PAMAR-453549 format. One record per residue (C-alpha): z negated, y negated, x; residue in three letters. Coordinates in steps of 0.05 Angstrom, whole numbers, padded with zeros to 5 digits, always signed. Layout:
BEGIN
ZYXAla
...
***
This chain:
BEGIN
+01477-01375-00541Met
+01430-01320-00522Leu
+01361-01327-00490Thr
+01326-01271-00453Phe
+01276-01254-00399Ile
+01302-01220-00337Arg
+01243-01180-00310Gly
+01215-01111-00295Pro
+01175-01099-00359Asp
+01187-01103-00434Ser
+01121-01126-00465Phe
+01100-01182-00418Thr
+01136-01191-00353Thr
+01135-01236-00292Ala
+01209-01248-00302Gly
+01245-01313-00316Gln
+01274-01344-00380Ile
+01350-01349-00382Tyr
+01402-01377-00430Val
+01474-01353-00434Lys
+01533-01380-00472Leu
+01569-01324-00509Leu
+01614-01288-00500Pro
+01628-01298-00426Ala
+01582-01353-00399Gly
+01541-01343-00337Glu
+01466-01335-00347Pro
+01427-01399-00328Val
+01355-01391-00304Gln
+01308-01440-00339Leu
+01240-01421-00309Thr
+01218-01405-00239Asn
+01145-01384-00238Asp
+01102-01321-00234Ser
+01070-01325-00304Thr
+01075-01265-00351Leu
+01124-01282-00407Lys
+01150-01252-00471Met
+01191-01266-00534Met
+01236-01326-00520Pro
+01265-01357-00583Val
+01308-01418-00598Phe
+01281-01478-00637Ser
+01317-01490-00704Pro
+01357-01547-00674Asp
+01375-01506-00612Gly
+01348-01558-00563Ser
+01291-01517-00534Arg
+01266-01447-00523Ile
+01195-01428-00540Ala
+01163-01368-00506Tyr
+01095-01336-00497Thr
+01057-01340-00431Val
+00997-01294-00418Arg
+00950-01319-00365Thr
+00901-01281-00321Gly
+00843-01297-00368Asn
+00883-01265-00426Phe
+00900-01329-00462Ser
+00965-01325-00500Trp
+01000-01393-00504Asp
+01068-01419-00527Thr
+01108-01458-00477Trp
+01176-01492-00486Thr
+01233-01507-00439Val
+01295-01549-00456Pro
+01358-01508-00465Val
+01397-01554-00418Leu
+01343-01547-00364Gly
+01280-01584-00347Gly
+01206-01572-00336Glu
+01172-01519-00379Pro
+01112-01548-00417Lys
+01052-01520-00453Leu
+01063-01532-00527Trp
+01013-01492-00569Leu
+00952-01461-00536Pro
+00928-01395-00567Asn
+00995-01382-00601Ala
+01033-01319-00584Ser
+01100-01290-00608Gly
+01120-01354-00643Leu
+01177-01355-00693Arg
+01202-01412-00737Trp
+01200-01398-00812Thr
+01237-01463-00826Asp
+01250-01527-00786Pro
+01177-01552-00795Gln
+01137-01487-00797His
+01120-01433-00747Val
+01091-01364-00751Leu
+01050-01338-00692Phe
+00991-01295-00671Ser
+00926-01327-00649Glu
+00860-01300-00624Ile
+00805-01314-00674Glu
+00754-01363-00646Ser
+00695-01326-00614Gly
+00724-01257-00626Ser
+00750-01243-00556Gly
+00814-01205-00573Ile
+00819-01201-00649His
+00889-01229-00660Met
+00911-01251-00729Arg
+00978-01277-00756Leu
+00982-01349-00782Val
+01034-01397-00807Glu
+01027-01471-00796Thr
+01067-01534-00783Thr
+01092-01548-00712Glu
+01033-01596-00704Gly
+00985-01540-00724Arg
+00964-01571-00790Thr
+00960-01536-00857Asp
+00946-01468-00825Ala
+00951-01408-00871Arg
+00927-01339-00850Ile
+00982-01288-00864Val
+00950-01224-00837Tyr
+00885-01202-00803Val
+00879-01132-00774Pro
+00821-01091-00802Glu
+00795-01069-00734Ser
+00755-01121-00695Ile
+00796-01098-00635Arg
+00862-01103-00673Gly
+00916-01148-00648Met
+00976-01170-00690Ala
+01022-01184-00631His
+01093-01194-00656Arg
+01121-01213-00724Ser
+01189-01218-00756Tyr
+01204-01254-00821Leu
+01247-01215-00870Ser
+01316-01244-00889Pro
+01291-01261-00959Asp
+01230-01296-00928Arg
+01182-01257-00974Lys
+01153-01208-00923Asn
+01134-01204-00850Val
+01140-01143-00806Leu
+01079-01141-00759Val
+01072-01100-00696Thr
+00999-01086-00682Glu
+00957-01052-00629Met
+00885-01031-00621Asp
+00845-00992-00568Asn
+00893-00934-00573Ala
+00955-00977-00561Gly
+01011-00993-00609Met
+01001-00970-00681Ile
+01052-00965-00737Pro
+01084-01031-00760Cys
+01061-01063-00824Arg
+01100-01100-00877Leu
+01058-01156-00906Val
+01074-01210-00958Pro
***
């Protein structure tokens, strides 16, 4: 299966979440709303798709929708670009409390316990937006931006 957003933009877009059976299945639309979305990803058991929603007040939240269809639901507030690192742990970006936009990378359980900070941008206006775990699970590739826009990716342990 493949999940994707069909929409006009590539960072966040007002498009919809779809799932498609490969190689020749028809795309099935799972969401139908005007929220800005990005980065859909399957849960480890393949039963749901998690994706980021950005609201008008610049909150970045993770929502889920069942792969077989159903109502999308808010799952983790202040959690953007979520990826599973194993069946019980997730890696995502969150805005530091009281900072406005300073976005750091954390790993935690699905229930948001045992949080561990993985990376914090040096600049107070820095935002670690997207992250990708290396195949050996020892490093994380982080895409980051600041006032000037996107800056070079970082590889962090």
